[in-house]
SERO-4910 file (N, C-alpha, C, O; in steps of 0.05 Angstrom, whole numbers):
BEGIN
 pado doro    nc1    nc2    nc3   cac1   cac2   cac3    cc1    cc2    cc3    oc1    oc2    oc3
  Met    A   -461   -612  -1244   -448   -588  -1233   -418   -588  -1240   -408   -566  -1246
  Ala    A   -405   -612  -1240   -376   -613  -1246   -371   -604  -1275   -352   -590  -1280
  Ser    A   -390   -612  -1295   -385   -604  -1323   -388   -574  -1326   -373   -562  -1342
  Leu    A   -407   -562  -1313   -410   -533  -1314   -385   -519  -1304   -376   -499  -1316
  Ile    A   -373   -529  -1283   -349   -516  -1272   -326   -519  -1292   -311   -500  -1296
  Glu    A   -324   -544  -1304   -302   -548  -1324   -306   -529  -1347   -286   -518  -1357
  Lys    A   -331   -526  -1358   -336   -509  -1381   -329   -480  -1374   -318   -465  -1390
  Ala    A   -336   -471  -1349   -330   -444  -1341   -300   -439  -1339   -290   -418  -1347
  Ala    A   -286   -460  -1330   -257   -457  -1328   -244   -456  -1355   -226   -440  -1360
  Gln    A   -255   -472  -1375   -244   -471  -1402   -249   -444  -1415   -232   -434  -1428
  Arg    A   -274   -433  -1411   -280   -407  -1422   -262   -385  -1411   -253   -368  -1426
  Leu    A   -256   -386  -1385   -238   -366  -1373   -211   -368  -1385   -197   -348  -1390
  Glu    A   -201   -393  -1390   -175   -397  -1401   -174   -386  -1430   -154   -374  -1438
  Gln    A   -196   -390  -1445   -197   -380  -1472   -195   -349  -1472   -181   -337  -1489
  Leu    A   -210   -337  -1454   -210   -308  -1452   -183   -298  -1445   -174   -277  -1455
  Arg    A   -169   -312  -1427   -143   -303  -1418   -123   -305  -1440   -106   -287  -1444
  Gln    A   -124   -327  -1457   -107   -330  -1480   -112   -309  -1501    -94   -301  -1515
  Ala    A   -137   -299  -1502   -144   -278  -1522   -135   -251  -1513   -139   -231  -1527
  Gly    A   -123   -249  -1488   -113   -223  -1479   -132   -208  -1461   -127   -186  -1453
  Ala    A   -155   -220  -1454   -173   -207  -1436   -162   -206  -1407   -149   -225  -1399
  Asp    A   -168   -185  -1393   -159   -182  -1365   -179   -197  -1347   -201   -187  -1340
  Val    A   -171   -221  -1339   -189   -237  -1322   -176   -241  -1295   -154   -252  -1294
  Pro    A   -189   -232  -1273   -178   -236  -1246   -176   -265  -1239   -192   -282  -1246
  Glu    A   -154   -271  -1223   -151   -298  -1213   -172   -304  -1193   -179   -288  -1176
  Ala    A   -183   -328  -1195   -204   -337  -1175   -190   -354  -1155   -173   -371  -1161
  Ala    A   -198   -351  -1130   -187   -368  -1109   -197   -396  -1113   -221   -400  -1117
  Pro    A   -179   -416  -1112   -188   -444  -1116   -206   -453  -1094   -201   -447  -1070
  Pro    A   -227   -468  -1101   -244   -478  -1080   -228   -498  -1063   -210   -512  -1073
  Ser    A   -234   -499  -1037   -220   -517  -1019   -228   -546  -1024   -213   -564  -1016
  Ala    A   -251   -550  -1035   -260   -578  -1041   -280   -576  -1063   -293   -556  -1068
  Ala    A   -284   -599  -1078   -304   -599  -1099   -331   -592  -1089   -340   -602  -1068
  Gly    A   -345   -575  -1104   -372   -568  -1097   -373   -546  -1076   -394   -540  -1066
  Ala    A   -349   -533  -1071   -349   -512  -1050   -348   -484  -1063   -342   -465  -1049
  Leu    A   -356   -482  -1089   -354   -456  -1102   -371   -435  -1088   -363   -412  -1085
  His    A   -394   -443  -1079   -412   -424  -1065   -415   -431  -1036   -435   -424  -1024
  Ala    A   -396   -445  -1025   -398   -452   -996   -397   -427   -979   -381   -410   -985
  Pro    A   -413   -426   -959   -413   -402   -942   -386   -400   -926   -374   -421   -920
  Val    A   -377   -375   -921   -353   -371   -907   -358   -377   -877   -377   -367   -865
  Ala    A   -340   -394   -866   -343   -401   -838   -338   -377   -820   -319   -362   -825
  Ala    A   -355   -373   -800   -351   -350   -781   -326   -355   -764   -321   -377   -755
  Arg    A   -310   -334   -760   -287   -336   -743   -296   -339   -714   -313   -325   -705
  Pro    A   -284   -358   -700   -292   -362   -672   -287   -336   -656   -266   -323   -660
  Pro    A   -306   -329   -639   -303   -304   -624   -278   -305   -606   -272   -326   -594
  Ala    A   -264   -282   -604   -241   -281   -587   -250   -282   -558   -271   -271   -551
  Pro    A   -234   -295   -541   -242   -296   -513   -243   -268   -501   -226   -251   -508
  Pro    A   -263   -263   -485   -265   -236   -473   -241   -229   -457   -231   -245   -442
  Gln    A   -230   -204   -461   -207   -195   -445   -215   -188   -417   -236   -175   -413
  Arg    A   -199   -197   -398   -204   -190   -370   -197   -161   -366   -175   -152   -372
  Leu    A   -216   -146   -355   -211   -118   -350   -190   -115   -328   -191   -129   -308
  Gln    A   -170    -99   -333   -149    -94   -314   -159    -74   -293   -162    -50   -300
  Ser    A   -162    -83   -269   -171    -64   -248   -148    -47   -239   -125    -57   -238
  Ser    A   -152    -23   -233   -131     -5   -223   -140      7   -197   -163      8   -190
  Ser    A   -120     16   -182   -125     27   -156   -143     51   -158   -140     67   -176
  Lys    A   -161     54   -139   -178     78   -138   -162    102   -129   -143     99   -113
  Val    A   -168    125   -139   -155    150   -131   -173    165   -112   -196    170   -118
  Val    A   -161    174    -90   -176    190    -70   -162    217    -67   -138    219    -71
  Gln    A   -178    237    -59   -168    264    -56   -165    271    -26   -186    271    -12
  Leu    A   -141    276    -17   -137    285     10   -141    316     11   -132    330     -7
  Asp    A   -154    325     32   -158    354     36   -132    364     49   -130    365     73
  Leu    A   -113    372     32    -87    380     43    -88    405     59    -73    408     79
  Asp    A   -106    423     52   -109    447     68   -119    441     97   -108    452    116
  Ala    A   -139    423     99   -149    416    125   -128    401    141   -126    405    165
  Leu    A   -113    383    128    -93    368    142    -70    387    152    -60    383    174
  Thr    A    -63    406    135    -43    425    143    -52    441    167    -37    446    186
  Glu    A    -77    449    166    -89    465    188    -89    449    214    -86    460    236
  Ala    A    -92    422    212    -93    405    236    -65    398    246    -63    384    266
  Gly    A    -44    408    233    -17    404    243     -2    381    230     19    373    239
  Phe    A    -13    369    208      0    348    195     21    358    175     19    380    165
  Val    A     41    342    170     61    348    150     49    342    123     40    320    117
  Thr    A     48    362    106     37    359     78     55    374     59     70    392     68
  Pro    A     53    368     33     68    384     14     61    414     14     77    430      5
  Lys    A     37    421     24     29    449     25     38    463     50     37    487     52
  Ala    A     48    448     70     54    460     96     79    477     94     98    470     79
  Gln    A     80    498    109    104    515    111    124    500    128    118    481    142
  Arg    A    149    509    126    170    497    142    163    500    172    156    522    181
  Ser    A    164    478    186    155    478    214    172    460    231    187    444    221
  Leu    A    170    463    257    185    446    276    177    417    272    194    399    272
  Thr    A    151    411    269    142    384    265    154    372    240    164    349    240
  Ala    A    153    386    217    165    376    192    194    371    195    204    350    185
  Glu    A    209    389    209    237    385    212    243    360    230    262    345    224
  Gln    A    228    356    250    233    334    268    226    307    255    239    287    260
  Phe    A    206    307    237    201    282    222    222    277    202    227    254    194
  Arg    A    235    298    192    259    293    175    281    279    190    294    261    180
  Val    A    284    286    216    304    273    233    295    244    238    312    226    237
  Ile    A    270    240    244    260    213    251    262    194    227    269    171    231
  Lys    A    256    203    203    255    185    181    283    177    170    286    156    158
  Arg    A    303    194    176    329    189    163    341    162    171    349    147    153
  Pro    A    343    155    197    354    128    203    336    105    193    346     84    186
  Leu    A    310    110    192    292     89    182    297     84    152    298     61    144
  Leu    A    301    105    137    307    101    108    335     89    104    338     73     86
  Thr    A    354     97    121    380     85    119    379     55    123    392     40    108
  Asn    A    365     46    143    361     18    148    346      4    126    352    -18    118
  Ala    A    325     17    117    308      5     96    323      0     70    317    -20     57
  Met    A    341     17     64    356     14     39    383     -1     42    399     -2     23
  Gly    A    387    -12     66    411    -28     70    437    -12     71    458    -22     64
  Lys    A    435     14     79    458     31     79    469     36    107    487     52    111
  Gly    A    458     21    127    468     24    154    493      7    159    505     -4    141
  Ala    A    500      6    185    524     -9    192    522    -39    186    541    -52    180
  Ala    A    497    -49    188    492    -77    182    465    -79    167    447    -63    172
  Pro    A    462    -98    149    437   -101    135    414   -108    153    418   -123    173
  Val    A    391    -97    148    367   -102    164    347   -118    147    338   -108    126
  Thr    A    341   -142    155    321   -158    140    294   -145    142    284   -137    163
  His    A    281   -142    119    254   -130    117    255   -101    127    236    -92    140
  Gly    A    277    -87    123    280    -60    134    259    -40    123    255    -20    136
  Asn    A    247    -46    100    228    -27     89    200    -31    101    181    -17     94
  Arg    A    197    -51    119    171    -55    134    174    -42    161    189    -51    178
  Ile    A    159    -21    165    161     -6    190    134     -5    204    114      3    193
  Met    A    133    -14    229    109    -14    245    110      9    265    129     12    279
  Val    A     89     25    265     86     46    285     66     38    306     43     31    299
  Thr    A     74     38    331     56     28    352     61     45    377     75     65    377
  Ser    A     49     36    399     51     49    425     46     29    447     37      6    440
  Ala    A     51     36    471     45     17    493     15     16    499      4     -6    501
  Val    A      3     39    501    -26     41    506    -39     60    486    -25     72    470
  Ala    A    -65     62    487    -79     80    468    -76    109    475    -70    116    498
  Gly    A    -80    126    455    -80    155    460    -53    168    461    -51    191    470
  Glu    A    -32    155    451     -5    166    453      3    180    427     25    193    426
  Gly    A    -14    179    406     -8    193    381      5    176    360     19    187    342
  Lys    A      1    150    361     15    133    341      4    138    312     19    138    293
  Thr    A    -23    141    310    -34    146    283    -24    173    272    -18    175    248
  Phe    A    -23    193    289    -13    219    281     16    215    271     24    227    251
  Thr    A     31    200    286     59    195    278     61    179    252     77    186    235
  Ala    A     45    158    249     46    142    225     39    158    200     53    156    180
  Ile    A     19    175    202     11    191    179     33    211    172     40    214    149
  Asn    A     43    225    193     64    245    187     89    232    177    102    243    159
  Leu    A     96    209    187    120    195    177    116    187    148    134    191    131
  Ala    A     92    177    141     87    170    113     87    195     95     98    194     73
  Met    A     75    217    105     75    242     89    104    251     84    111    260     62
  Ser    A    120    250    105    148    260    103    164    243     83    179    254     67
  Ile    A    161    217     85    176    199     67    166    202     38    181    200     20
  Ala    A    140    208     35    129    212      8    141    236     -6    140    238    -30
  Met    A    153    254      9    166    278     -2    195    271    -12    208    288    -24
  Glu    A    205    247     -6    231    239    -15    230    236    -46    209    230    -57
  Leu    A    253    239    -58    255    237    -87    256    207    -96    247    201   -119
  Asp    A    266    190    -79    272    163    -88    255    141    -76    260    117    -80
  His    A    234    148    -62    218    128    -48    188    133    -52    179    156    -54
  Thr    A    173    111    -52    144    113    -50    136    101    -24    151     86    -12
  Val    A    112    107    -15    102     98     12     75     86     10     57     96     -4
  Leu    A     72     63     24     46     50     27     40     52     57     54     40     73
  Leu    A     19     66     64     10     68     92    -13     49     97    -34     52     85
  Val    A     -9     30    115    -28      8    120    -41     13    147    -27     16    167
  Asp    A    -68     14    148    -82     15    174    -85    -13    184   -104    -27    177
  Ala    A    -66    -22    201    -66    -49    212    -78    -49    240    -77    -70    253
  Asp    A    -89    -27    249   -103    -26    275   -131    -36    270   -150    -21    270
  Val    A   -133    -63    267   -158    -74    257   -181    -73    278   -204    -75    270
  Ser    A   -174    -69    303   -195    -67    323   -205    -38    326   -229    -34    332
  Arg    A   -188    -18    322   -196     10    323   -184     26    300   -167     43    305
  Pro    A   -192     20    276   -179     34    253   -186     64    254   -208     72    260
  Ser    A   -166     80    248   -171    109    249   -157    125    227   -162    149    225
  Ile    A   -141    113    211   -127    128    190   -147    141    170   -144    164    164
  Met    A   -166    125    161   -184    136    141   -201    159    152   -205    179    139
  Lys    A   -210    156    177   -226    177    190   -209    202    194   -218    224    189
  Thr    A   -184    198    203   -166    221    207   -161    236    181   -159    260    182
  Leu    A   -159    221    159   -153    234    134   -179    244    120   -177    254     98
  Gly    A   -202    240    132   -227    249    121   -237    232     97   -249    243     79
  Leu    A   -231    206     98   -238    188     76   -257    167     86   -256    159    109
  Pro    A   -275    157     69   -293    135     77   -278    108     79   -257    105     66
  Ser    A   -288     90     95   -275     64     98   -283     47     74   -301     54     59
  Gly    A   -269     25     70   -274      7     47   -258    -18     50   -247    -23     71
  Pro    A   -258    -35     29   -242    -60     30   -213    -54     36   -202    -33     29
  Gly    A   -200    -73     50   -172    -68     58   -158    -93     67   -162   -114     56
  Leu    A   -141    -89     87   -123   -110     96   -137   -137    102   -129   -158     92
  Leu    A   -157   -136    119   -170   -161    127   -183   -175    104   -184   -199    102
  Asp    A   -194   -159     85   -207   -171     62   -186   -185     44   -192   -206     32
  Leu    A   -162   -174     42   -141   -187     26   -132   -213     38   -122   -231     24
  Leu    A   -136   -217     65   -127   -241     78   -148   -264     76   -142   -287     82
  Leu    A   -172   -257     67   -192   -277     63   -191   -288     34   -190   -271     15
  Ala    A   -190   -314     30   -185   -325      4   -206   -316    -16   -230   -317    -11
  Asn    A   -196   -307    -39   -214   -300    -62   -234   -279    -56   -255   -277    -69
  Gln    A   -228   -261    -37   -247   -240    -30   -242   -215    -46   -260   -203    -58
  Thr    A   -217   -205    -45   -210   -179    -57   -183   -180    -69   -164   -192    -59
  Glu    A   -180   -166    -92   -154   -163   -105   -140   -140    -93   -152   -121    -83
  Met    A   -113   -141    -94    -97   -119    -82   -104    -92    -95   -107    -72    -81
  Ser    A   -107    -92   -121   -112    -67   -135   -140    -56   -128   -144    -32   -131
  Asp    A   -158    -72   -118   -184    -63   -110   -184    -50    -83   -203    -36    -75
  Ala    A   -163    -56    -67   -162    -46    -40   -144    -22    -37   -149     -4    -20
  Leu    A   -123    -20    -54   -104      2    -52   -117     28    -61   -133     29    -79
  Leu    A   -110     50    -47   -121     76    -54    -97     95    -60    -81    101    -42
  Arg    A    -96    103    -85    -76    123    -92    -86    151    -84   -110    156    -85
  Thr    A    -68    168    -76    -77    194    -66    -66    216    -84    -51    211   -103
  Asn    A    -75    241    -79    -65    264    -94    -37    273    -85    -27    293    -95
  Ile    A    -25    257    -67      4    260    -62     16    237    -78     13    214    -71
  Asp    A     31    244    -98     40    224   -119     51    199   -107     45    177   -117
  Lys    A     68    200    -87     82    177    -77     70    164    -53     82    147    -40
  Leu    A     45    172    -46     32    161    -22      8    144    -31    -10    154    -44
  Thr    A      7    119    -22    -15    101    -26    -25     91      1    -10     87     19
  Leu    A    -51     86      3    -64     77     28    -76     50     25    -85     42      3
  Leu    A    -75     35     47    -90      9     48   -106     10     74    -95      8     96
  Pro    A   -133     12     72   -150     13     96   -148    -14    111   -137    -33    101
  Ser    A   -160    -14    135   -159    -39    152   -179    -59    140   -174    -83    144
  Gly    A   -200    -51    127   -218    -69    115   -242    -76    133   -246    -64    153
  Thr    A   -256    -97    125   -280   -105    139   -273   -119    165   -257   -137    165
  Pro    A   -285   -110    187   -278   -122    213   -284   -152    213   -302   -162    200
  His    A   -267   -167    227   -270   -197    227   -264   -207    256   -246   -198    269
  Gln    A   -280   -226    264   -278   -237    292   -252   -252    296   -245   -257    319
  Arg    A   -239   -260    275   -214   -275    278   -190   -259    266   -173   -269    251
  Ala    A   -190   -233    273   -170   -215    262   -142   -224    270   -123   -224    253
  Thr    A   -138   -232    295   -111   -240    304   -102   -264    288    -79   -265    279
  Glu    A   -119   -284    284   -111   -307    269   -105   -300    240    -87   -312    228
  Leu    A   -119   -281    229   -114   -273    201    -86   -259    200    -71   -264    181
  Leu    A    -80   -242    219    -54   -229    219    -31   -249    224     -8   -244    215
  Ala    A    -37   -271    237    -16   -291    243    -15   -313    221      1   -331    224
  Ser    A    -31   -311    201    -33   -332    181    -11   -331    160      3   -311    157
  Asp    A     -9   -353    145     10   -354    123      1   -334    101     18   -323     87
  Ala    A    -25   -329    100    -35   -309     80    -23   -281     86    -17   -266     68
  Met    A    -20   -274    112     -9   -248    119     21   -247    112     30   -227    101
  Ser    A     35   -269    117     63   -270    109     66   -266     79     83   -251     69
  Ala    A     49   -280     63     50   -278     34     43   -250     25     55   -239      6
  Leu    A     23   -238     38     14   -211     30     36   -190     35     41   -174     18
  Val    A     49   -191     59     70   -172     65     93   -176     45    105   -156     37
  Glu    A     99   -201     38    121   -206     19    114   -194     -8    131   -182    -21
  Glu    A     88   -197    -16     79   -186    -42     81   -155    -41     90   -143    -61
  Met    A     74   -143    -19     75   -114    -17    104   -104    -21    108    -85    -36
  Gly    A    123   -118     -9    150   -109    -11    163   -116    -38    181   -102    -47
  Arg    A    153   -137    -51    164   -146    -76    155   -129   -100    170   -125   -119
  Arg    A    131   -118    -99    120   -103   -121    138    -79   -128    143    -74   -152
  Tyr    A    146    -64   -108    162    -41   -112    185    -41    -91    180    -34    -68
  Pro    A    209    -48    -99    231    -51    -80    237    -25    -66    247    -25    -43
  Glu    A    232     -2    -79    238     24    -66    216     33    -48    218     55    -35
  Arg    A    194     18    -46    171     27    -29    176     22      0    186      0      8
  Ile    A    170     41     16    170     39     45    141     33     54    123     47     47
  Ile    A    138     11     70    111      3     79    109      9    109    124     -2    125
  Ile    A     90     27    116     86     35    143     60     23    153     39     28    141
  Phe    A     61      8    175     37     -4    187     30     10    213     46     11    231
  Asp    A      6     22    213     -4     34    238    -16     11    254    -37      0    247
  Ser    A     -3      4    276    -10    -21    291    -26    -14    316    -25      8    326
  Pro    A    -41    -34    327    -54    -30    353    -33    -27    375    -10    -34    371
  Pro    A    -41    -15    398    -23    -13    421    -14    -40    430    -29    -60    430
  Leu    A     11    -42    438     24    -68    445     12    -81    470     10   -105    471
  Leu    A      4    -64    490     -6    -76    515    -36    -79    516    -47    -87    537
  Met    A    -50    -74    494    -79    -75    494    -90    -97    476   -113   -105    480
  Thr    A    -75   -106    456    -85   -126    438    -62   -146    432    -39   -140    437
  Thr    A    -70   -168    420    -49   -188    412    -41   -184    383    -21   -194    374
  Glu    A    -58   -169    367    -52   -166    339    -25   -153    334    -10   -161    316
  Ser    A    -18   -133    351      7   -118    346     31   -136    350     51   -133    336
  Arg    A     30   -155    369     53   -172    374     56   -192    350     79   -198    342
  Val    A     34   -201    340     35   -218    316     46   -202    292     63   -212    278
  Leu    A     36   -178    288     45   -161    266     75   -156    267     88   -154    247
  Ala    A     85   -152    292    113   -145    295    132   -167    284    154   -161    277
  Thr    A    122   -192    283    139   -214    273    145   -211    243    163   -223    233
  His    A    129   -194    229    134   -190    200    150   -165    195    156   -160    171
  Met    A    158   -150    215    171   -124    211    201   -125    213    213   -144    224
  Gly    A    214   -105    200    242   -102    202    250    -79    221    271    -78    232
  Gln    A    231    -59    224    235    -37    242    209    -30    256    188    -33    245
  Ile    A    212    -21    281    188    -13    296    193     15    308    214     20    320
  Val    A    173     32    305    174     59    317    153     58    340    129     55    335
  Met    A    162     62    364    143     62    387    140     90    397    159    104    404
  Val    A    115     99    397    108    126    405    102    126    435     86    110    445
  Val    A    114    145    449    111    148    478    102    176    484    115    195    476
  Gln    A     80    179    498     71    206    505     86    216    529     84    204    551
  Ala    A    101    237    526    117    247    547    100    256    571     80    270    568
  Gly    A    109    248    595     95    257    619     70    240    625     57    245    646
  Gln    A     63    221    609     39    205    613     44    175    615     36    162    634
  Thr    A     58    165    595     64    136    594     84    129    616    105    141    619
  Gln    A     77    109    632     95    100    653    118     84    642    116     70    621
  Arg    A    141     86    655    165     72    646    161     42    646    171     28    629
  Ala    A    145     32    665    140      3    667    124     -5    642    129    -27    631
  Gln    A    105     11    633     90      5    609    108      4    584    106    -14    567
  Val    A    126     23    583    145     24    560    162     -1    561    167    -14    540
  Arg    A    172     -9    584    189    -32    586    174    -58    578    185    -74    563
  His    A    150    -61    588    134    -85    581    128    -85    550    128   -107    538
  Ala    A    122    -62    539    117    -61    511    141    -69    494    139    -84    475
  Leu    A    164    -60    502    189    -67    488    195    -97    491    205   -109    472
  Glu    A    189   -108    513    193   -137    517    175   -153    498    183   -175    490
  Ala    A    152   -142    491    133   -156    473    144   -158    444    135   -174    429
  Ile    A    162   -140    437    173   -139    410    203   -143    409    216   -132    392
  Glu    A    213   -157    428    242   -159    431    256   -173    407    280   -170    403
  Asn    A    240   -188    392    252   -203    369    257   -185    345    272   -192    327
  Cys    A    244   -161    344    249   -143    321    276   -130    324    283   -120    345
  Pro    A    292   -130    302    320   -121    305    323    -91    311    341    -83    325
  Ile    A    305    -74    299    308    -45    302    284    -33    315    261    -37    306
  Lys    A    288    -19    337    266     -6    351    274     23    356    295     29    368
  Leu    A    257     42    347    262     70    350    239     81    367    216     75    363
  Met    A    246     97    387    226    108    404    223    138    399    242    152    397
  Val    A    198    147    397    192    174    392    175    186    414    155    174    422
  Leu    A    184    208    426    169    221    447    150    241    435    158    258    419
  Asn    A    125    239    442    104    256    431     96    277    453     96    271    477
  Gln    A     90    301    444     81    323    462    102    329    483     96    331    507
  Val    A    127    332    474    148    339    493    149    369    498    151    385    479
  Arg    A    147    376    523    150    404    530    180    411    531    197    394    535
  Glu    A    186    437    527    213    445    524    230    437    549    253    428    546
  Glu    A    218    440    573    233    433    597    237    403    600    253    395    617
  Glu    A    222    387    584    225    358    587    244    346    566    251    322    568
  Arg    A    254    362    547    269    351    525    294    337    534    303    318    520
  Asn    A    306    345    556    331    333    565    327    314    589    346    305    601
  Ser    A    301    308    596    296    292    620    292    263    614    289    247    632
  Tyr    A    291    256    588    287    228    580    312    217    567    326    232    553
  Gly    A    318    193    573    343    181    563    339    164    538    357    147    533
  Tyr    A    317    167    523    314    150    500    298    165    478    282    183    484
  Gly    A    304    157    454    287    165    431    290    194    422    307    209    432
  Tyr    A    273    201    403    272    228    392    247    242    404    228    228    412
  Gly    A    247    268    405    223    283    413    212    298    390    228    307    372
  Tyr    A    186    303    389    175    320    369    150    332    380    138    322    399
  Gly    A    141    355    368    115    365    375    115    394    381    127    403    401
  Ser    A    101    410    365     95    437    371     68    438    385     56    417    389
  Ala    A     59    462    391     32    464    404     11    453    385     -7    439    393
  Glu    A     14    459    359     -5    449    339     -4    419    337    -25    406    335
  Ala    A     20    408    336     23    379    333     12    365    357      0    344    354
  Gly    A     17    376    380      7    364    404    -24    363    405    -35    343    413
  Ala    A    -36    384    396    -66    384    395    -76    363    376    -96    350    382
  Ala    A    -63    361    353    -72    341    333    -67    313    344    -84    295    339
  Ala    A    -45    308    358    -39    282    368    -59    273    389    -64    249    392
  Asp    A    -71    292    403    -91    285    423   -114    271    412   -127    254    425
  Thr    A   -121    276    387   -144    265    374   -138    239    359   -156    225    350
  Ala    A   -112    232    357   -105    208    342   -103    184    361    -97    187    385
  Ala    A   -109    160    350   -108    136    366    -79    129    373    -74    109    386
***
């Protein structure tokens, strides 16, 4: 075989010297490899598919009809009052207040007892902030015992907060829901769990909240929390917050309940109180907080947790 190769090489050299156009041959990598098969390239490792947040469609017409603040809503008393409510929260969140607020972009919306309109308030606050030019909003349903944000918005339930707190269960991008309001994203409460309080009090919750705030520094994170006097989850959740909005139903919630609820969250630096369903004659009879609510807003708040 070697002599044949040498003779072929000599013949090619003779032809080249005679002026024939002979293409250069690639040298064999080893003797006897002239006809060796080409080794197959090792397959590239499969690329991991990048999961992205699911997109959901809010029925803006139905929400507007129910009295919620939406981009489609006409100028209204409710919309104007939520502009007033959100302004100090945004000032604190962005560190533009008199003193810096730690975790100011984490805002918990709660109440003393059920039925005061906290979910209505949380949704409207998120909607109003989503209309800002410089901020995005993540609305988290943290009322893990009685979740209602998805139902109120007309959306099905799915993986969410509690699933993210369980090791290796769900990725963040699999739980987040982007909406047809560009700057509004939702995080459902997730699969019910018998140890919800322990999950909210865990290091995993601290890490998750930190991750939420770190991903987008300009993002405002609003947590719809359980009532303070009815569950322990809200008190645990409050330890992760920089600001708390407590909703009080005018003419219904007793002052003693409000006082006890405030004592449960005394460690949070900023507490804003919002009066829901305030009648005109009552607007000057309370010594705390902001008031909001037209007849339409009041009717919608009655149905919110």
